[in-house]
TISE-457535 format. One record per residue (C-alpha): residue number from 1; z, y, x. Coordinates in steps of 0.001 Angstrom, whole numbers, always signed. Layout:
BEGIN
{atom NUM, {Z, Y, X}};
...
//
This chain:
BEGIN
{atom 1, {+318709, +102799, +146579}};
{atom 2, {+320274, +104711, +149181}};
{atom 3, {+318178, +106773, +151214}};
{atom 4, {+318137, +106933, +155157}};
{atom 5, {+316221, +109008, +157399}};
{atom 6, {+316607, +108295, +161385}};
{atom 7, {+315941, +111486, +163848}};
{atom 8, {+314654, +110881, +167439}};
{atom 9, {+312445, +112399, +170213}};
{atom 10, {+310297, +109648, +170813}};
{atom 11, {+307155, +108867, +169360}};
{atom 12, {+306544, +105818, +170971}};
{atom 13, {+309697, +104254, +169932}};
{atom 14, {+308190, +104183, +166595}};
{atom 15, {+305272, +101605, +168121}};
{atom 16, {+307538, +99487, +169865}};
{atom 17, {+311279, +99316, +169876}};
{atom 18, {+313032, +100600, +166773}};
{atom 19, {+309905, +99358, +164214}};
{atom 20, {+311751, +95802, +163419}};
{atom 21, {+314974, +98164, +163279}};
{atom 22, {+313640, +99829, +160582}};
{atom 23, {+312099, +97006, +158918}};
{atom 24, {+315145, +94921, +158738}};
{atom 25, {+317090, +97985, +157006}};
{atom 26, {+314220, +98321, +154258}};
{atom 27, {+314604, +94882, +153880}};
{atom 28, {+318354, +95803, +153124}};
{atom 29, {+317589, +97747, +150526}};
{atom 30, {+317551, +101207, +152126}};
{atom 31, {+314672, +103790, +151373}};
{atom 32, {+314308, +104518, +155150}};
{atom 33, {+312329, +107313, +156584}};
{atom 34, {+311949, +108886, +160079}};
{atom 35, {+312207, +112816, +161479}};
{atom 36, {+309958, +112873, +165155}};
{atom 37, {+309659, +115107, +168059}};
{atom 38, {+305517, +115784, +167972}};
{atom 39, {+304421, +113071, +171140}};
{atom 40, {+301444, +111663, +172273}};
{atom 41, {+300540, +109543, +169193}};
{atom 42, {+302177, +111919, +166468}};
{atom 43, {+301361, +114974, +165756}};
{atom 44, {+301203, +115328, +161702}};
{atom 45, {+303485, +114172, +158937}};
{atom 46, {+302121, +110611, +158862}};
{atom 47, {+303183, +107112, +157997}};
{atom 48, {+303253, +104297, +160338}};
{atom 49, {+301212, +100955, +159648}};
{atom 50, {+304620, +99586, +158025}};
{atom 51, {+304635, +102503, +155680}};
{atom 52, {+307452, +104193, +156870}};
{atom 53, {+306718, +108169, +156273}};
{atom 54, {+307733, +110181, +159633}};
{atom 55, {+308174, +113747, +159771}};
{atom 56, {+307018, +115671, +162528}};
{atom 57, {+309758, +118488, +163991}};
{atom 58, {+310351, +119965, +167097}};
{atom 59, {+312877, +119039, +169374}};
{atom 60, {+312006, +120188, +172478}};
{atom 61, {+313997, +118776, +175673}};
{atom 62, {+314544, +122596, +177166}};
{atom 63, {+317086, +124707, +176108}};
{atom 64, {+314514, +126566, +173326}};
{atom 65, {+316765, +128949, +171016}};
{atom 66, {+314216, +130394, +168732}};
{atom 67, {+312481, +126399, +167887}};
{atom 68, {+316045, +125131, +167814}};
{atom 69, {+316803, +127684, +165435}};
{atom 70, {+314228, +127547, +163234}};
{atom 71, {+314038, +123321, +163318}};
{atom 72, {+317782, +123885, +162513}};
{atom 73, {+316936, +125538, +158947}};
{atom 74, {+314275, +123227, +158274}};
{atom 75, {+316416, +120183, +158553}};
{atom 76, {+319472, +122091, +156255}};
{atom 77, {+316248, +122695, +153666}};
{atom 78, {+314890, +119073, +154359}};
{atom 79, {+318167, +117431, +154135}};
{atom 80, {+319250, +119272, +150504}};
{atom 81, {+315536, +119015, +148995}};
{atom 82, {+315320, +114832, +149638}};
{atom 83, {+318917, +114433, +149535}};
{atom 84, {+319486, +111505, +151898}};
{atom 85, {+322583, +109455, +151422}};
{atom 86, {+322677, +108738, +155460}};
{atom 87, {+321558, +110625, +158508}};
{atom 88, {+321440, +109107, +161255}};
{atom 89, {+320903, +110917, +165071}};
{atom 90, {+319449, +109714, +168421}};
{atom 91, {+319471, +111120, +171600}};
{atom 92, {+320613, +114506, +172519}};
{atom 93, {+318774, +117139, +170597}};
{atom 94, {+318176, +115546, +167558}};
{atom 95, {+321544, +114559, +167271}};
{atom 96, {+322970, +118108, +167869}};
{atom 97, {+320928, +119525, +165338}};
{atom 98, {+320676, +116706, +162817}};
{atom 99, {+324270, +116252, +163265}};
{atom 100, {+324435, +120153, +162352}};
{atom 101, {+322024, +120465, +159875}};
{atom 102, {+323755, +117604, +157808}};
{atom 103, {+326785, +118663, +157732}};
{atom 104, {+325365, +122203, +156330}};
{atom 105, {+323611, +120051, +153794}};
{atom 106, {+326124, +118235, +152575}};
{atom 107, {+324596, +114811, +153554}};
{atom 108, {+327398, +112233, +152366}};
{atom 109, {+327187, +110108, +156100}};
{atom 110, {+326572, +111216, +159334}};
{atom 111, {+326192, +108582, +162112}};
{atom 112, {+324867, +109110, +165596}};
{atom 113, {+323752, +106311, +168127}};
{atom 114, {+324054, +106795, +172041}};
{atom 115, {+321707, +105823, +173943}};
{atom 116, {+323865, +106634, +177544}};
{atom 117, {+325430, +109969, +177409}};
{atom 118, {+323086, +111918, +179114}};
{atom 119, {+325450, +113895, +181594}};
{atom 120, {+326736, +111131, +184466}};
{atom 121, {+329119, +111717, +187622}};
{atom 122, {+325992, +112956, +190000}};
{atom 123, {+325230, +115689, +187663}};
{atom 124, {+326480, +119092, +188921}};
{atom 125, {+329887, +120350, +187204}};
{atom 126, {+328367, +123251, +184952}};
{atom 127, {+325416, +121265, +183542}};
{atom 128, {+328102, +118177, +182893}};
{atom 129, {+330687, +120389, +181048}};
{atom 130, {+328202, +121835, +178936}};
{atom 131, {+326714, +118497, +177504}};
{atom 132, {+330572, +117214, +177237}};
{atom 133, {+330280, +120312, +174936}};
{atom 134, {+327473, +119539, +173188}};
{atom 135, {+328024, +115951, +172506}};
{atom 136, {+331794, +117152, +171303}};
{atom 137, {+330174, +119595, +168812}};
{atom 138, {+328007, +116444, +167560}};
{atom 139, {+330999, +114509, +167190}};
{atom 140, {+332721, +117071, +164842}};
{atom 141, {+329887, +116852, +162488}};
{atom 142, {+329504, +112886, +162189}};
{atom 143, {+331064, +110531, +160461}};
{atom 144, {+330907, +107884, +163277}};
{atom 145, {+329212, +107134, +166378}};
{atom 146, {+327904, +103707, +167535}};
{atom 147, {+327588, +103510, +171592}};
{atom 148, {+325346, +101150, +172951}};
{atom 149, {+327654, +99930, +176037}};
{atom 150, {+330969, +99891, +176725}};
{atom 151, {+331334, +102311, +179178}};
{atom 152, {+329768, +105258, +177018}};
{atom 153, {+332864, +104245, +174570}};
{atom 154, {+335480, +104537, +177144}};
{atom 155, {+334226, +107770, +179051}};
{atom 156, {+333911, +109550, +174948}};
{atom 157, {+337424, +108646, +174647}};
{atom 158, {+338906, +109780, +177771}};
{atom 159, {+336241, +113361, +178239}};
{atom 160, {+337822, +114609, +174410}};
{atom 161, {+334427, +113834, +172723}};
{atom 162, {+335874, +111609, +169952}};
{atom 163, {+339030, +109623, +168619}};
{atom 164, {+338952, +106034, +168917}};
{atom 165, {+338604, +105754, +165657}};
{atom 166, {+335225, +107584, +165460}};
{atom 167, {+333398, +105232, +167658}};
{atom 168, {+332696, +101740, +168077}};
{atom 169, {+330115, +99646, +169812}};
{atom 170, {+326942, +98765, +168896}};
{atom 171, {+325177, +97040, +171683}};
{atom 172, {+320943, +96752, +171808}};
{atom 173, {+318937, +94314, +171689}};
{atom 174, {+315041, +93328, +171898}};
{atom 175, {+312982, +90173, +169714}};
{atom 176, {+314156, +86970, +171752}};
{atom 177, {+310976, +85248, +169437}};
{atom 178, {+308712, +87654, +171404}};
{atom 179, {+309965, +87486, +174952}};
{atom 180, {+311084, +83698, +175888}};
{atom 181, {+309644, +82039, +178883}};
{atom 182, {+306260, +80344, +178167}};
{atom 183, {+306126, +82971, +175193}};
{atom 184, {+302398, +83605, +177096}};
{atom 185, {+299962, +80917, +177874}};
{atom 186, {+299750, +80065, +181171}};
{atom 187, {+296116, +80403, +181331}};
{atom 188, {+296126, +84458, +179865}};
{atom 189, {+298709, +84988, +182875}};
{atom 190, {+296117, +83793, +185295}};
{atom 191, {+293702, +85767, +183814}};
{atom 192, {+295434, +88716, +182995}};
{atom 193, {+296418, +88414, +187184}};
{atom 194, {+292461, +88405, +187881}};
{atom 195, {+292209, +91312, +185653}};
{atom 196, {+294334, +93484, +187611}};
{atom 197, {+292989, +92247, +191012}};
{atom 198, {+296497, +90619, +192224}};
{atom 199, {+296141, +88431, +194400}};
{atom 200, {+296651, +84358, +193806}};
{atom 201, {+299490, +84083, +196465}};
{atom 202, {+301461, +87557, +196461}};
{atom 203, {+304644, +87885, +195209}};
{atom 204, {+304648, +90341, +191753}};
{atom 205, {+307188, +92817, +191865}};
{atom 206, {+307441, +95142, +188454}};
{atom 207, {+309064, +98737, +187042}};
{atom 208, {+308404, +99600, +183706}};
{atom 209, {+309504, +102642, +182384}};
{atom 210, {+309327, +106051, +181091}};
{atom 211, {+307671, +108158, +183912}};
{atom 212, {+310276, +110237, +184998}};
{atom 213, {+312549, +110822, +188270}};
{atom 214, {+315647, +109171, +186963}};
{atom 215, {+314041, +105990, +186060}};
{atom 216, {+313849, +105281, +190261}};
{atom 217, {+310095, +105484, +190731}};
{atom 218, {+310668, +107286, +194251}};
{atom 219, {+312763, +104809, +194980}};
{atom 220, {+310847, +101657, +193859}};
{atom 221, {+307878, +103009, +196225}};
{atom 222, {+309838, +103647, +198900}};
{atom 223, {+311329, +99875, +198850}};
{atom 224, {+307443, +98885, +198449}};
{atom 225, {+306809, +100493, +201861}};
{atom 226, {+310123, +99134, +203822}};
{atom 227, {+309018, +95531, +201942}};
{atom 228, {+305312, +95840, +203221}};
{atom 229, {+306632, +97209, +206495}};
{atom 230, {+308348, +93366, +207023}};
{atom 231, {+305459, +91646, +206401}};
{atom 232, {+305991, +90136, +203059}};
{atom 233, {+302898, +89762, +200896}};
{atom 234, {+303852, +91070, +197532}};
{atom 235, {+302086, +93728, +195325}};
{atom 236, {+303473, +96238, +192933}};
{atom 237, {+302735, +97207, +189018}};
{atom 238, {+303969, +100745, +187739}};
{atom 239, {+304099, +100983, +184440}};
{atom 240, {+305436, +103177, +181812}};
{atom 241, {+304498, +106782, +179235}};
{atom 242, {+303965, +109984, +180861}};
{atom 243, {+306418, +112411, +179780}};
{atom 244, {+304690, +115901, +180626}};
{atom 245, {+307748, +117982, +179147}};
{atom 246, {+310664, +116638, +181024}};
{atom 247, {+311834, +118621, +183933}};
{atom 248, {+311894, +115325, +185926}};
{atom 249, {+308519, +113962, +184770}};
{atom 250, {+306767, +112253, +187871}};
{atom 251, {+302937, +111569, +188038}};
{atom 252, {+303243, +108370, +190043}};
{atom 253, {+299555, +107697, +191802}};
{atom 254, {+300310, +111006, +193716}};
{atom 255, {+303247, +109240, +195155}};
{atom 256, {+301645, +106299, +195690}};
{atom 257, {+298628, +108418, +197144}};
{atom 258, {+301303, +110228, +199394}};
{atom 259, {+302937, +106843, +200631}};
{atom 260, {+299506, +105412, +201434}};
{atom 261, {+300622, +102149, +199113}};
{atom 262, {+296809, +102216, +197076}};
{atom 263, {+295768, +99362, +197984}};
{atom 264, {+299311, +97427, +197059}};
{atom 265, {+300814, +99258, +194305}};
{atom 266, {+298972, +99010, +190800}};
{atom 267, {+299746, +102383, +188248}};
{atom 268, {+298918, +100950, +184718}};
{atom 269, {+300286, +103918, +182972}};
{atom 270, {+301632, +102581, +178885}};
{atom 271, {+300821, +99271, +177872}};
{atom 272, {+301634, +97065, +175228}};
{atom 273, {+301130, +93628, +176586}};
{atom 274, {+304484, +93518, +178323}};
{atom 275, {+305423, +90261, +177574}};
{atom 276, {+302175, +88915, +179372}};
{atom 277, {+302836, +91637, +182324}};
{atom 278, {+306175, +90386, +182589}};
{atom 279, {+305321, +86939, +182938}};
{atom 280, {+303306, +87938, +186148}};
{atom 281, {+306276, +89319, +187637}};
{atom 282, {+308659, +87031, +190066}};
{atom 283, {+311492, +89714, +190067}};
{atom 284, {+311564, +93131, +187663}};
{atom 285, {+313015, +96013, +189312}};
{atom 286, {+315041, +99047, +187845}};
{atom 287, {+316493, +101453, +190352}};
{atom 288, {+317558, +104286, +187331}};
{atom 289, {+320528, +106958, +188420}};
{atom 290, {+322568, +106231, +185430}};
{atom 291, {+321527, +107803, +181891}};
{atom 292, {+321045, +104366, +180278}};
{atom 293, {+322506, +102587, +177238}};
{atom 294, {+321489, +99377, +177269}};
{atom 295, {+318376, +99458, +179183}};
{atom 296, {+315697, +96786, +177008}};
{atom 297, {+313667, +96475, +180255}};
{atom 298, {+316652, +94516, +181490}};
{atom 299, {+317392, +92238, +178520}};
{atom 300, {+313410, +91353, +177823}};
{atom 301, {+313606, +90640, +181748}};
{atom 302, {+316033, +88166, +180925}};
{atom 303, {+314863, +87127, +177772}};
{atom 304, {+312045, +85746, +179837}};
{atom 305, {+313715, +84094, +182455}};
{atom 306, {+313113, +86761, +184994}};
{atom 307, {+315282, +87533, +187995}};
{atom 308, {+315941, +91142, +187841}};
{atom 309, {+317501, +93870, +191048}};
{atom 310, {+318624, +97203, +189282}};
{atom 311, {+321119, +99853, +189904}};
{atom 312, {+324924, +100059, +189607}};
{atom 313, {+324992, +102589, +186901}};
{atom 314, {+326330, +102369, +183195}};
{atom 315, {+323919, +100678, +180970}};
{atom 316, {+322555, +98378, +184105}};
{atom 317, {+325645, +96800, +184876}};
{atom 318, {+326546, +95477, +180995}};
{atom 319, {+323253, +93910, +180976}};
{atom 320, {+323061, +92355, +184681}};
{atom 321, {+326141, +90141, +185572}};
{atom 322, {+325965, +90508, +189378}};
{atom 323, {+324897, +87659, +191298}};
{atom 324, {+324253, +85486, +188085}};
{atom 325, {+321582, +86957, +186290}};
{atom 326, {+320330, +89716, +188615}};
{atom 327, {+321604, +91835, +191548}};
{atom 328, {+323007, +95165, +191620}};
{atom 329, {+322119, +97266, +194347}};
{atom 330, {+323653, +101496, +195566}};
{atom 331, {+321576, +104188, +192809}};
{atom 332, {+318997, +106180, +194694}};
{atom 333, {+319264, +103771, +198125}};
{atom 334, {+315410, +102742, +198795}};
{atom 335, {+317166, +100279, +201506}};
{atom 336, {+319313, +98352, +199207}};
{atom 337, {+316835, +98291, +196761}};
{atom 338, {+314474, +96650, +199029}};
{atom 339, {+316930, +94329, +200398}};
{atom 340, {+317949, +93074, +196825}};
{atom 341, {+314330, +92607, +196006}};
{atom 342, {+313667, +90840, +199522}};
{atom 343, {+316341, +88294, +198443}};
{atom 344, {+315142, +87239, +195628}};
{atom 345, {+311304, +87091, +196623}};
{atom 346, {+312406, +84904, +199427}};
{atom 347, {+314907, +82570, +197928}};
{atom 348, {+313169, +80678, +195234}};
{atom 349, {+316360, +78349, +194450}};
{atom 350, {+318013, +82043, +193644}};
{atom 351, {+315232, +83398, +191285}};
{atom 352, {+315599, +80383, +189347}};
{atom 353, {+319097, +80215, +188712}};
{atom 354, {+319056, +84196, +188221}};
{atom 355, {+316606, +84013, +185393}};
{atom 356, {+318371, +81017, +183740}};
{atom 357, {+321311, +82623, +183515}};
{atom 358, {+319505, +85942, +182521}};
{atom 359, {+317947, +84314, +179611}};
{atom 360, {+321251, +82229, +178512}};
{atom 361, {+322627, +85532, +177797}};
{atom 362, {+320018, +87112, +176508}};
{atom 363, {+320160, +84763, +173571}};
{atom 364, {+324643, +85078, +173362}};
{atom 365, {+324794, +89009, +173380}};
{atom 366, {+320849, +90570, +173418}};
{atom 367, {+319173, +89079, +170604}};
{atom 368, {+318416, +92154, +168440}};
{atom 369, {+319260, +90790, +165134}};
{atom 370, {+323051, +91361, +166003}};
{atom 371, {+322845, +94932, +166450}};
{atom 372, {+320430, +95616, +163266}};
{atom 373, {+323527, +93753, +161342}};
{atom 374, {+326287, +96201, +162588}};
{atom 375, {+324032, +98992, +161482}};
{atom 376, {+323866, +97977, +158104}};
{atom 377, {+327770, +97103, +157894}};
{atom 378, {+328857, +100917, +159080}};
{atom 379, {+326109, +101870, +156480}};
{atom 380, {+328053, +99830, +153795}};
{atom 381, {+331350, +100928, +155175}};
{atom 382, {+330880, +104246, +155086}};
{atom 383, {+328817, +104647, +151986}};
{atom 384, {+331792, +102730, +150319}};
{atom 385, {+334248, +105497, +151313}};
{atom 386, {+332369, +107934, +150423}};
{atom 387, {+331205, +106551, +146835}};
//
């Protein structure tokens, strides 16, 4: 049995979107485990309810030379001890340290998944060059790179991060058997609406994402203010997990209070009932700044048949067919975001057409089983070369 270990920053992913991924790989005959940065839910080595072992190691998002060196040494020792056949890394810090350690430890196959490059055109040129250099080092240390979106493949080749032969399209997806129109009983949706104190006649707009500035929460709240000032009866849901270790971490309630939106914006924090909450929404927003791979929230909304308004940045524009499944608006533009939301909220026929086309697109392109299989095929191909 081939031993595979995944490295990641976010323990929340083990509770949600990579759970099915890891279980699929186990079903294909791999011995799967995880190395994860400590978070709100995981502080010590443990096993998930599905029996997947998780080892905790620190991958702080900031530059921490001493901690990073200690983690690198621990990884090398751990990889040598466990004799993994495949090390599969995700995100920036685990991606760099994990790939370096795997090469030093002599792991046969080293793979990295790009969940949206951290650098982007709006970043300071010096910082951008630093992150590109980090990606080049990581690429040199691995056998293959899998990208969630096509634009990052083009960027990697253009910036000289890796050769075209080393990088390929993976995609991303969601459980389309969990997210579909009518997946939540209508009575349960009505009950949830009452529980949240949402007026029955109000339109509902939602934003779901990590509580950091780059997800566009500030623009979302400013757009809410604009929409309300235009006399539209709407309520707004802000949903997501806190990220206190991030340099751009937000406290949404403080923003809500500052803008005087307490009566119309409901900050719900982290929730596990996303299908039910999305079923409440008339439109889903994602005003992200541009560090997206293939945004899950947009795929989930599409699968539920919900129209979306998102920013015209990489990842978002690969999920959203502008004018067909949703609307794309300029980044960091509250007025444009508000206009897009109003366009959808005020035209029921348009909203219905966008939602129906989104569901069809989700079924064709965003079924998670597609990228599960591509991962397995990559493992098989690379392991065959190394055997």
